[in-house]
Every structure is written in C-alpha cells, then in structure tokens.
N, C-alpha and C positions, 0 to 999 in steps of 0.2 A: 504494500500499500504505500504510494509515494506522498510525501510531506511536501507541499508548496507553500508559497507564501502569497496571500492574497489581500492586497492593501494594508501591508505590514503585519499581518496575522496568520501564523502556520496554520494550516488545514490540511487534514488527512483527505485524500480522495482514493477512491477506487483504483484497483490496476486497470491501466488502459485507459484512464481518464482523460478527457479532451479538454480543450477551452470550452468548448459547448457546454460540457458538464460542470466545469467551474462557475460558468457564468449563470447556468441554471441554479445551482446550489446558492451562491450568492445572493441571486434576486429573488429566489424561492418561486420561480416560474418555469412553467412547462415550456420548453423549446422544441422547435421543428429541428430537422437536420441541417436546414439553410439558416439557422440562427434567428428565426423570427418566432414570436411568441405564439404559442397553440391557441391561444384565445384571441388573435387577431389583433389585440391592440398593439401600440407602439411600445418598443422596449427602451429606447433612448441611451444605449449603452455602448462605450467604447473600451476596447481592451489593449493593453500594451503588455507583450511579454519580453522579459529582460530589456526593457526600455523601447521597443520598438513595436509600434501600432500593428496589430494584426487586423486584416480586414475580415469582415463577417463571414465572407466565402471560405476561409480557411479555419474557422473555429473548429468544425466537426472533424477536421482531418490532422489538427494538431494536438498529438499527444504529449502529456505533461510528465516529465521526468520528476525525479526526486530532486527537491531544492529549486525549482523553477519558480522565478519572481513573477508575479502578476500584478498588473493595477488594472482594476476594473472600475470604470468611472460612470456615473449615472448623470445626464443631462438634467437640468431643472432651470425652470423659468422663474425669471424676477431679476430683481437688481438691486 
C-alpha cells in the first residue's frame, strides 16, 4: 500500500492507485475514468504531481508510487 503526500498530509492508498483515485478520495466524489464527476456537476480541481500540473486526461493512467507528492487544488469563487 503506497503512502503519498496529498496537500502536505501523508495518505495511504490501495496498491496500483492512480491520481484519479487520489482525487476521488480527497474530494469525496465518485469520478468517471475521464476524471469527470459521476453526478454530472463541475469538479473544479487541478492536480500537480511532483510540482508539475497533470492534465485530467492523464489522471486515470498515472499510477502513484510510494512517496509521490500531490497538490490537489479546488477552485473557489469570490475575492
């Protein structure tokens, strides 16, 4: 079971977990393979792996190794 860092917090994920799995766990939302929410609503999330922004099209194919650092950022409206 790999342990990754998500937003500066250590998190254990199942073997062969992907960025898609990490986003689903962090947001508490069910996601489809293309990274869109199963409920059809907006997700408003960006992900960086090891400091590099990862396009949503690669979330389901990017497997996380032990020690990987992710930043998952949610867009909010306001100012």
